MIDOSE-1310 file (N, C-alpha, C; in nm, 2 decimals, decimal comma, always signed):
residues 228
mtkp	+1,67/+1,80/-1,24/+1,52/+1,82/-1,15/+1,53/+1,79/-1,03; +1,47/+1,81/-0,94/+1,41/+1,71/-0,82/+1,31/+1,67/-0,84; +1,28/+1,56/-0,81/+1,16/+1,47/-0,85/+1,07/+1,49/-0,73; +0,94/+1,47/-0,74/+0,90/+1,46/-0,58/+0,90/+1,32/-0,53
tali	+0,84/+1,28/-0,39/+0,91/+1,15/-0,31/+0,79/+1,09/-0,27; +0,78/+0,98/-0,29/+0,69/+0,90/-0,28/+0,74/+0,78/-0,17; +0,66/+0,76/-0,05/+0,68/+0,64/+0,06/+0,60/+0,51/+0,01; +0,65/+0,42/+0,04/+0,57/+0,26/+0,03/+0,62/+0,22/+0,12
tgas	+0,52/+0,15/+0,17/+0,50/+0,05/+0,27/+0,49/-0,09/+0,16; +0,57/-0,22/+0,23/+0,52/-0,33/+0,22/+0,62/-0,35/+0,09; +0,72/-0,29/+0,06/+0,78/-0,23/-0,07/+0,89/-0,35/-0,16; +0,93/-0,45/+0,00/+1,00/-0,53/-0,08/+0,99/-0,61/-0,18
rgig	+0,84/-0,64/-0,18/+0,83/-0,76/-0,27/+0,66/-0,75/-0,30; +0,64/-0,86/-0,43/+0,48/-0,83/-0,43/+0,46/-0,71/-0,52; +0,33/-0,65/-0,48/+0,27/-0,53/-0,50/+0,34/-0,42/-0,52; +0,36/-0,40/-0,35/+0,51/-0,28/-0,33/+0,61/-0,24/-0,39
raia	+0,68/-0,43/-0,41/+0,79/-0,35/-0,54/+0,76/-0,33/-0,64; +0,66/-0,37/-0,75/+0,62/-0,37/-0,84/+0,57/-0,18/-0,87; +0,52/-0,15/-0,75/+0,44/-0,03/-0,72/+0,61/+0,10/-0,74; +0,69/+0,08/-0,64/+0,85/+0,15/-0,61/+0,91/+0,13/-0,77
frla	+0,89/-0,02/-0,85/+1,00/+0,01/-0,99/+0,91/+0,08/-1,12; +0,75/+0,11/-1,05/+0,74/+0,17/-1,19/+0,68/+0,30/-1,14; +0,67/+0,41/-0,97/+0,66/+0,52/-0,98/+0,81/+0,59/-0,94; +0,92/+0,49/-0,99/+1,04/+0,56/-0,97/+1,07/+0,60/-1,08
rdyd	+1,00/+0,64/-1,20/+1,01/+0,67/-1,34/+1,00/+0,80/-1,31; +0,88/+0,88/-1,17/+0,88/+1,01/-1,21/+0,88/+1,07/-1,03; +0,93/+1,00/-0,91/+0,92/+0,99/-0,83/+1,07/+0,92/-0,78; +1,13/+1,02/-0,64/+1,23/+0,92/-0,57/+1,17/+0,86/-0,47
ilaa	+1,21/+0,73/-0,46/+1,13/+0,64/-0,42/+1,16/+0,61/-0,22; +1,11/+0,59/-0,17/+1,17/+0,57/+0,01/+1,09/+0,47/+0,01; +1,15/+0,34/-0,02/+1,13/+0,15/+0,03/+1,13/+0,18/+0,18; +0,99/+0,10/+0,23/+1,01/+0,05/+0,36/+0,93/-0,06/+0,38
arse	+1,01/-0,15/+0,45/+0,95/-0,35/+0,46/+1,04/-0,38/+0,57; +1,01/-0,50/+0,61/+1,13/-0,54/+0,73/+1,28/-0,63/+0,68; +1,27/-0,65/+0,49/+1,34/-0,71/+0,49/+1,43/-0,65/+0,42; +1,56/-0,64/+0,52/+1,68/-0,56/+0,45/+1,76/-0,57/+0,29
pelq	+1,77/-0,75/+0,35/+1,86/-0,76/+0,16/+1,74/-0,77/+0,05; +1,66/-0,78/+0,08/+1,50/-0,75/-0,01/+1,49/-0,58/+0,01; +1,46/-0,53/+0,05/+1,50/-0,33/-0,01/+1,62/-0,33/-0,08; +1,78/-0,35/+0,01/+1,87/-0,36/-0,03/+1,85/-0,38/-0,26
slaa	+1,83/-0,50/-0,21/+1,86/-0,55/-0,38/+1,73/-0,48/-0,50; +1,64/-0,44/-0,42/+1,54/-0,36/-0,50/+1,57/-0,17/-0,53; +1,65/-0,13/-0,42/+1,72/-0,03/-0,43/+1,87/+0,01/-0,54; +1,93/-0,12/-0,57/+2,02/-0,14/-0,66/+1,92/-0,17/-0,75
eira	+1,82/-0,20/-0,84/+1,77/-0,24/-0,94/+1,71/-0,11/-1,00; +1,64/-0,05/-0,91/+1,61/+0,12/-0,96/+1,73/+0,17/-1,00; +1,83/+0,24/-0,88/+1,92/+0,32/-0,94/+1,99/+0,24/-1,06; +2,01/+0,14/-1,10/+2,08/+0,07/-1,20/+1,99/+0,11/-1,33
gggr	+1,85/+0,17/-1,29/+1,76/+0,23/-1,41/+1,73/+0,33/-1,43; +1,86/+0,41/-1,30/+1,88/+0,57/-1,29/+1,74/+0,62/-1,22; +1,69/+0,57/-1,12/+1,59/+0,63/-1,02/+1,68/+0,60/-0,89; +1,60/+0,67/-0,83/+1,67/+0,70/-0,70/+1,57/+0,68/-0,51
ctpi	+1,62/+0,56/-0,51/+1,55/+0,44/-0,38/+1,65/+0,46/-0,28; +1,61/+0,52/-0,14/+1,65/+0,51/+0,00/+1,55/+0,36/+0,04; +1,61/+0,32/+0,11/+1,55/+0,16/+0,19/+1,51/+0,23/+0,35; +1,38/+0,20/+0,37/+1,39/+0,21/+0,50/+1,32/+0,09/+0,58
vldv	+1,39/+0,02/+0,64/+1,38/-0,11/+0,70/+1,32/-0,04/+0,85; +1,16/-0,10/+0,83/+1,06/-0,10/+0,93/+0,99/-0,19/+0,93; +0,96/-0,21/+1,05/+0,79/-0,31/+1,07/+0,71/-0,22/+1,09; +0,60/-0,23/+1,04/+0,52/-0,13/+1,09/+0,41/-0,15/+1,17
tdaa	+0,43/-0,26/+1,23/+0,35/-0,32/+1,36/+0,43/-0,20/+1,48; +0,50/-0,15/+1,49/+0,61/-0,12/+1,57/+0,58/+0,03/+1,58; +0,48/+0,11/+1,60/+0,43/+0,20/+1,59/+0,53/+0,33/+1,67; +0,67/+0,26/+1,79/+0,75/+0,34/+1,84/+0,83/+0,40/+1,71
aiss	+0,84/+0,26/+1,61/+0,95/+0,23/+1,53/+0,91/+0,30/+1,41; +0,81/+0,33/+1,38/+0,75/+0,45/+1,31/+0,77/+0,54/+1,30; +0,71/+0,62/+1,42/+0,78/+0,73/+1,46/+0,93/+0,78/+1,46; +0,98/+0,68/+1,50/+1,15/+0,74/+1,48/+1,19/+0,72/+1,34
alag	+1,11/+0,62/+1,21/+1,21/+0,59/+1,13/+1,15/+0,69/+1,03; +1,01/+0,75/+1,05/+0,95/+0,87/+0,95/+0,97/+1,03/+1,03; +1,00/+1,07/+1,11/+1,02/+1,16/+1,20/+1,14/+1,22/+1,08; +1,05/+1,36/+1,06/+1,11/+1,45/+0,94/+1,09/+1,42/+0,81
vqad	+1,04/+1,31/+0,74/+1,02/+1,23/+0,62/+0,91/+1,33/+0,57; +0,96/+1,41/+0,45/+0,87/+1,48/+0,37/+0,82/+1,40/+0,23; +0,70/+1,33/+0,28/+0,67/+1,25/+0,13/+0,51/+1,32/+0,05; +0,56/+1,35/-0,10/+0,46/+1,40/-0,12/+0,34/+1,30/-0,20
vlvn	+0,38/+1,21/-0,17/+0,31/+1,08/-0,18/+0,32/+1,02/-0,08; +0,22/+0,91/-0,01/+0,25/+0,80/+0,06/+0,15/+0,68/+0,02; +0,20/+0,58/+0,00/+0,14/+0,47/-0,06/+0,14/+0,35/+0,06; +0,02/+0,33/+0,10/+0,00/+0,25/+0,21/-0,04/+0,11/+0,13
nagv	+0,09/+0,05/+0,14/+0,08/-0,12/+0,08/+0,05/-0,20/+0,15; +0,14/-0,20/+0,27/+0,15/-0,33/+0,38/+0,04/-0,42/+0,40; +0,05/-0,53/+0,39/-0,07/-0,61/+0,40/-0,01/-0,77/+0,44; -0,12/-0,83/+0,51/-0,12/-0,94/+0,54/-0,25/-1,03/+0,54
giik	-0,27/-1,11/+0,47/-0,37/-1,26/+0,49/-0,35/-1,38/+0,52; -0,45/-1,42/+0,65/-0,42/-1,58/+0,68/-0,58/-1,58/+0,67; -0,58/-1,71/+0,57/-0,72/-1,69/+0,55/-0,78/-1,84/+0,59; -0,86/-1,83/+0,72/-0,87/-1,96/+0,77/-1,02/-1,88/+0,86
plld	-1,09/-2,01/+0,88/-1,22/-2,00/+0,99/-1,23/-1,95/+1,10; -1,32/-1,83/+1,18/-1,29/-1,78/+1,29/-1,24/-1,84/+1,42; -1,28/-1,97/+1,39/-1,28/-2,10/+1,53/-1,14/-2,15/+1,50; -1,07/-2,13/+1,32/-0,90/-2,18/+1,33/-0,84/-2,06/+1,36
ttpe	-0,91/-1,95/+1,35/-0,81/-1,83/+1,39/-0,78/-1,77/+1,52; -0,66/-1,78/+1,50/-0,55/-1,78/+1,70/-0,55/-1,63/+1,72; -0,56/-1,62/+1,82/-0,56/-1,48/+1,85/-0,43/-1,38/+1,78; -0,32/-1,46/+1,79/-0,21/-1,40/+1,74/-0,20/-1,38/+1,61
ewhr	-0,31/-1,44/+1,50/-0,31/-1,43/+1,36/-0,44/-1,33/+1,38; -0,51/-1,36/+1,46/-0,63/-1,27/+1,43/-0,57/-1,06/+1,43; -0,48/-1,05/+1,56/-0,42/-0,92/+1,64/-0,30/-0,87/+1,49; -0,25/-1,01/+1,44/-0,15/-0,92/+1,34/-0,20/-0,88/+1,19
qidv	-0,31/-0,96/+1,18/-0,36/-0,91/+1,06/-0,49/-0,74/+1,10; -0,50/-0,77/+1,26/-0,49/-0,63/+1,27/-0,41/-0,47/+1,26; -0,32/-0,51/+1,32/-0,19/-0,44/+1,36/-0,13/-0,42/+1,20; -0,11/-0,53/+1,09/-0,07/-0,49/+0,98/-0,13/-0,38/+0,90
nlna	-0,27/-0,44/+0,88/-0,41/-0,40/+0,78/-0,45/-0,31/+0,80; -0,45/-0,24/+0,94/-0,50/-0,15/+0,98/-0,46/+0,00/+1,07; -0,40/-0,07/+1,18/-0,32/-0,01/+1,26/-0,18/+0,06/+1,26; -0,11/-0,07/+1,14/+0,05/+0,05/+1,09/-0,09/+0,15/+1,00
lyhv	-0,23/+0,11/+0,96/-0,22/+0,26/+0,82/-0,26/+0,37/+0,90; -0,30/+0,37/+1,01/-0,33/+0,46/+1,15/-0,16/+0,54/+1,16; -0,08/+0,46/+1,18/+0,05/+0,48/+1,24/+0,12/+0,56/+1,10; +0,15/+0,52/+1,02/+0,22/+0,58/+0,88/+0,19/+0,68/+0,86
trav	+0,03/+0,69/+0,82/-0,04/+0,78/+0,76/-0,02/+0,96/+0,90; -0,03/+0,87/+0,98/+0,00/+0,98/+1,09/+0,14/+1,07/+1,06; +0,24/+0,96/+1,06/+0,38/+1,05/+1,10/+0,37/+1,10/+0,98; +0,30/+1,11/+0,85/+0,36/+1,20/+0,70/+0,23/+1,27/+0,67
lpgm	+0,17/+1,24/+0,73/+0,01/+1,37/+0,66/+0,02/+1,48/+0,74; +0,06/+1,52/+0,81/+0,09/+1,67/+0,85/+0,20/+1,73/+0,77; +0,29/+1,69/+0,71/+0,34/+1,78/+0,63/+0,29/+1,75/+0,53; +0,22/+1,70/+0,50/+0,11/+1,72/+0,35/-0,03/+1,82/+0,40
verr	-0,05/+1,81/+0,54/-0,13/+1,92/+0,53/-0,10/+2,06/+0,54; +0,03/+2,07/+0,62/+0,12/+2,18/+0,61/+0,14/+2,27/+0,45; +0,23/+2,17/+0,38/+0,20/+2,25/+0,29/+0,12/+2,25/+0,16; +0,01/+2,22/+0,25/-0,14/+2,21/+0,17/-0,12/+2,12/+0,02
rghv	-0,04/+2,02/+0,01/-0,04/+1,92/-0,13/-0,02/+1,80/-0,07; -0,02/+1,70/-0,14/+0,03/+1,56/-0,12/-0,09/+1,48/-0,13; -0,04/+1,30/-0,19/-0,17/+1,24/-0,18/-0,13/+1,08/-0,08; -0,20/+1,04/-0,02/-0,22/+0,91/+0,02/-0,33/+0,85/-0,04
liig	-0,23/+0,72/-0,10/-0,27/+0,57/-0,14/-0,31/+0,48/-0,07; -0,43/+0,40/-0,06/-0,41/+0,27/-0,01/-0,48/+0,19/-0,09; -0,35/+0,09/-0,07/-0,41/-0,06/-0,15/-0,48/-0,14/-0,05; -0,59/-0,13/-0,11/-0,72/-0,22/-0,05/-0,74/-0,33/-0,12
siag	-0,84/-0,39/-0,13/-0,88/-0,50/-0,17/-1,04/-0,51/-0,19; -1,10/-0,61/-0,30/-1,26/-0,63/-0,32/-1,30/-0,67/-0,25; -1,22/-0,78/-0,13/-1,26/-0,80/-0,02/-1,36/-0,66/+0,08; -1,28/-0,55/+0,03/-1,38/-0,42/+0,13/-1,49/-0,42/+0,11
rstf	-1,53/-0,48/+0,03/-1,72/-0,49/-0,03/-1,76/-0,58/-0,03; -1,70/-0,74/-0,04/-1,73/-0,84/-0,07/-1,69/-0,95/+0,06; -1,78/-1,08/+0,10/-1,67/-1,16/+0,20/-1,67/-1,31/+0,19; -1,60/-1,39/+0,22/-1,59/-1,48/+0,18/-1,56/-1,59/+0,30
vggv	-1,55/-1,75/+0,28/-1,51/-1,83/+0,40/-1,41/-1,80/+0,44; -1,37/-1,82/+0,53/-1,25/-1,82/+0,56/-1,17/-1,64/+0,58; -1,23/-1,56/+0,63/-1,23/-1,38/+0,52/-1,23/-1,33/+0,69; -1,29/-1,38/+0,78/-1,39/-1,30/+0,88/-1,25/-1,20/+0,92
ayts	-1,10/-1,23/+0,94/-1,01/-1,11/+0,98/-1,01/-1,01/+0,85; -0,98/-1,08/+0,77/-0,92/-1,04/+0,68/-1,00/-0,92/+0,56; -1,13/-0,93/+0,58/-1,22/-0,87/+0,52/-1,28/-0,81/+0,62; -1,27/-0,81/+0,75/-1,29/-0,70/+0,86/-1,19/-0,59/+0,80
tkha	-1,09/-0,61/+0,82/-0,95/-0,55/+0,77/-0,97/-0,43/+0,65; -0,99/-0,49/+0,56/-1,01/-0,43/+0,42/-1,19/-0,34/+0,41; -1,23/-0,39/+0,54/-1,34/-0,31/+0,53/-1,34/-0,18/+0,57; -1,27/-0,18/+0,72/-1,24/-0,07/+0,76/-1,09/+0,03/+0,71
vqaf	-1,04/-0,02/+0,57/-0,96/+0,04/+0,51/-1,07/+0,14/+0,50; -1,13/+0,10/+0,39/-1,27/+0,20/+0,32/-1,32/+0,26/+0,37; -1,34/+0,25/+0,51/-1,42/+0,37/+0,56/-1,27/+0,46/+0,64; -1,18/+0,41/+0,65/-1,07/+0,51/+0,70/-1,04/+0,63/+0,55
aecl	-1,02/+0,56/+0,47/-0,97/+0,59/+0,33/-1,10/+0,76/+0,32; -1,22/+0,71/+0,32/-1,30/+0,81/+0,30/-1,36/+0,92/+0,42; -1,32/+0,88/+0,52/-1,36/+0,94/+0,64/-1,20/+1,07/+0,63; -1,11/+1,00/+0,60/-0,99/+1,11/+0,56/-0,98/+1,19/+0,49
llev	-1,02/+1,16/+0,37/-1,06/+1,22/+0,24/-1,14/+1,35/+0,29; -1,25/+1,32/+0,38/-1,35/+1,47/+0,41/-1,28/+1,48/+0,49; -1,20/+1,49/+0,61/-1,11/+1,56/+0,69/-1,01/+1,66/+0,60; -0,91/+1,57/+0,51/-0,78/+1,69/+0,46/-0,81/+1,76/+0,31
rdfg	-0,92/+1,67/+0,29/-0,97/+1,77/+0,11/-0,94/+1,90/+0,12; -0,96/+2,01/+0,18/-0,96/+2,13/+0,21/-0,82/+2,17/+0,25; -0,76/+2,09/+0,26/-0,60/+2,09/+0,27/-0,53/+2,11/+0,16; -0,59/+2,02/+0,03/-0,53/+2,00/-0,03/-0,47/+1,90/-0,10
vkvs	-0,54/+1,80/+0,02/-0,46/+1,63/-0,01/-0,55/+1,57/-0,05; -0,48/+1,48/-0,14/-0,60/+1,35/-0,23/-0,60/+1,23/-0,12; -0,70/+1,16/-0,14/-0,70/+1,00/-0,06/-0,80/+0,91/-0,13; -0,69/+0,84/-0,25/-0,76/+0,70/-0,30/-0,71/+0,60/-0,19
vvnp	-0,80/+0,50/-0,27/-0,83/+0,35/-0,29/-0,84/+0,26/-0,40; -0,68/+0,20/-0,41/-0,74/+0,07/-0,56/-0,72/-0,06/-0,46; -0,80/-0,07/-0,51/-0,90/-0,23/-0,52/-0,87/-0,33/-0,57; -0,78/-0,39/-0,57/-0,76/-0,47/-0,68/-0,81/-0,63/-0,64
ggva	-0,85/-0,75/-0,73/-0,90/-0,87/-0,72/-0,74/-1,01/-0,68; -0,76/-1,07/-0,75/-0,69/-1,16/-0,74/-0,56/-1,16/-0,80; -0,43/-1,12/-0,77/-0,33/-1,08/-0,76/-0,24/-1,18/-0,79; -0,10/-1,25/-0,86/-0,03/-1,38/-0,88/+0,11/-1,28/-0,76
tefg	+0,08/-1,29/-0,65/+0,17/-1,28/-0,58/+0,16/-1,46/-0,45; +0,25/-1,41/-0,37/+0,28/-1,52/-0,25/+0,16/-1,44/-0,13; +0,11/-1,38/-0,12/-0,01/-1,34/-0,07/-0,09/-1,43/-0,01; -0,17/-1,43/+0,13/-0,23/-1,56/+0,16/-0,20/-1,70/+0,11
ggdp	-0,07/-1,70/+0,06/-0,03/-1,86/+0,04/-0,04/-1,92/-0,09; +0,06/-2,01/-0,13/+0,05/-2,02/-0,29/+0,14/-2,01/-0,37; +0,14/-2,04/-0,49/+0,23/-2,05/-0,59/+0,16/-1,94/-0,68; +0,26/-1,82/-0,72/+0,21/-1,69/-0,79/+0,21/-1,79/-0,90
aaks	+0,35/-1,85/-0,97/+0,27/-1,92/-1,11/+0,16/-1,98/-1,13; +0,10/-2,01/-1,02/-0,02/-2,09/-1,05/-0,17/-2,04/-1,00; -0,14/-1,89/-1,02/-0,23/-1,79/-1,05/-0,22/-1,75/-1,16; -0,22/-1,81/-1,30/-0,20/-1,76/-1,41/-0,35/-1,68/-1,48
walk	-0,43/-1,68/-1,41/-0,53/-1,63/-1,44/-0,57/-1,47/-1,38; -0,49/-1,49/-1,27/-0,50/-1,34/-1,23/-0,43/-1,18/-1,25; -0,45/-1,10/-1,18/-0,36/-0,98/-1,21/-0,22/-0,99/-1,18; -0,16/-0,92/-1,23/+0,01/-0,91/-1,26/+0,01/-0,80/-1,15
pedv	+0,15/-0,80/-1,03/+0,19/-0,67/-0,94/+0,20/-0,56/-1,05; +0,21/-0,56/-1,21/+0,25/-0,45/-1,26/+0,12/-0,39/-1,25; +0,03/-0,48/-1,29/-0,12/-0,46/-1,37/-0,15/-0,34/-1,22; -0,15/-0,36/-1,11/-0,19/-0,26/-1,02/-0,10/-0,15/-1,01
aesv	+0,01/-0,22/-0,99/+0,09/-0,05/-1,02/+0,05/+0,04/-1,09; +0,04/-0,04/-1,20/+0,05/+0,09/-1,36/-0,15/+0,21/-1,27; -0,21/+0,09/-1,22/-0,36/+0,17/-1,15/-0,29/+0,30/-1,09; -0,20/+0,24/-1,00/-0,18/+0,37/-0,90/-0,10/+0,46/-0,96
aqvl	-0,03/+0,43/-1,06/+0,01/+0,57/-1,14/-0,05/+0,66/-1,18; -0,16/+0,57/-1,27/-0,23/+0,67/-1,28/-0,33/+0,74/-1,25; -0,37/+0,68/-1,10/-0,44/+0,74/-1,01/-0,37/+0,86/-0,92; -0,25/+0,86/-0,93/-0,14/+0,97/-0,91/-0,15/+1,04/-1,02
atpp	-0,13/+1,02/-1,11/-0,18/+1,11/-1,24/-0,24/+1,23/-1,26; -0,37/+1,18/-1,21/-0,48/+1,29/-1,21/-0,48/+1,43/-1,21; -0,50/+1,54/-1,28/-0,45/+1,71/-1,27/-0,48/+1,69/-1,11; -0,40/+1,85/-1,08/-0,42/+1,83/-0,92/-0,59/+1,92/-0,86
nvlv	-0,64/+1,88/-0,98/-0,79/+2,00/-0,92/-0,92/+1,85/-0,94; -0,79/+1,73/-0,97/-0,91/+1,55/-0,97/-0,89/+1,50/-0,86; -0,97/+1,43/-0,79/-0,97/+1,28/-0,77/-1,01/+1,17/-0,82; -0,92/+1,10/-0,80/-1,02/+0,95/-0,84/-0,99/+0,85/-0,66
hsve	-1,10/+0,85/-0,59/-1,10/+0,86/-0,52/-1,09/+0,66/-0,49; -1,16/+0,61/-0,57/-1,17/+0,45/-0,52/-1,17/+0,38/-0,67; -1,11/+0,31/-0,69/-1,04/+0,23/-0,83/-1,11/+0,06/-0,82; -1,14/+0,02/-0,87/-1,11/-0,14/-0,85/-1,09/-0,20/-0,98
iral	-0,99/-0,27/-0,98/-0,92/-0,35/-1,08/-0,94/-0,50/-1,09; -0,98/-0,53/-1,18/-1,00/-0,70/-1,14/-0,93/-0,77/-1,31; -0,87/-0,88/-1,28/-0,83/-0,95/-1,40/-0,97/-1,00/-1,50; -0,97/-0,98/-1,61/-1,04/-1,04/-1,69/-1,12/-1,14/-1,72
skkp	-1,02/-1,26/-1,69/-1,10/-1,42/-1,66/-1,07/-1,41/-1,49; -1,19/-1,52/-1,50/-1,22/-1,54/-1,39/-1,15/-1,67/-1,30; -1,15/-1,64/-1,23/-1,05/-1,75/-1,13/-1,15/-1,93/-1,15; -1,03/-1,99/-1,22/-1,09/-2,14/-1,23/-1,21/-2,19/-1,10
């Protein structure tokens, strides 16, 4: 039987990779990221487990490349996961670092969703899921750029929901706390207190598995232990 299709951005590592593995049980995976070797490795592992995965080498900051790569893609699920965090005080943040976070965390969200959403609206079904952050409702020193983008993600998601719910399209945000990845710098092994990428992936799968008439719009997931 044909499985539905899930497109995942930032799928080559960390949370995105874990989401691709978890959803491969129930979906054919379209895995998008910049690193072709890592995507090919992911695809090989998913195929070895009996799943299907098509790599899409894509820089989500390149609007033209997104339009070209995703033309004709019919995704039942879109997981907007790609993100970057450069944690610095405002006066230490360069214009390049500021714009990179805006481009990856927010502008890419627009361009990727805009490429895939028309097909969902036309078919009157689909699910747009965004990986946000608890930084979308809180702030911290050094997070001027990053938390600004994650606050914007919350507004983007809620507005989009109000626009497309009558077309049968769901919009959800999963907001993790600290996750043991390389995100933001540092060694994942040193973050023993944090969530694992697989924990976030399981929450994504649960949100996507809701009945057709049920929407879980926002989920916050934290580790039980606090950061030392």
